[in-house]
N, C-alpha and C positions, 0 to 999 in steps of 0.2 A: 424672260419667261420663267415662271416658277416651276421647278421640277417637283413632281410628286414625291413625298417622303416614302421611303421603304425601310422595312425592318432589315438590319444587316444580316440576320440569321436566316430568314425564310423568304424575304421579299414581300411580306405582307404589307398592306397599306392602310389597315384599320387599327386604331389605337384607342386605349381607354386609360383612365387614371384610377389609381387605387391608393389605399392607405392601410397601415397596419391597425388591427382592432385592439380593443381593451386598453387604449391610451398609451401605447409604448411611444417613447420619444428618443430622439437622437440627442445625446448629451455631450457637451464639451469635455474632453478627457481630463482637464485639470480641475473641473468643478462638478464631478459626478454626484456628490452627495449634498449639494445645495438645493433646497426646494425652489421651485419656480423657474429653474433653468431648463434648457432644452427646447426642442421644437418637434411638432408633428412632422412626419415624413410622408411625402407623396411620391408615387412612382408612375411613370408612363409605360404602359405595357402593350406589346403586340397582341392583339386578340386572336391571331392565327396560331402562334407558337408559344406565347407566354414570355418571350424574351423581354427583359426590362431594359428599355432604351435609356432612361435617365431617372435619377431620383433627386428630389429637392426638399428642403425644409421650408415650412411655412413662415418661420420667424428667424431669418438668418442673423438678425441683430442680437439674438441671445448668445451668439458665439464670439462676440467682441470682448 
């Protein structure tokens, strides 16, 4: 049986996804100044308290 997911901070059960505006990207530390590197970051957020449950990049291959 699947257990309903809950926010570890407040127990909320409703979540949304968001991203940072104006094109910020997460960049690999060793290649910060190379154009075309990095990836957009998405976060999963509890809509009750705002706690960020996890963050992911859209293009993980850019970090190889």
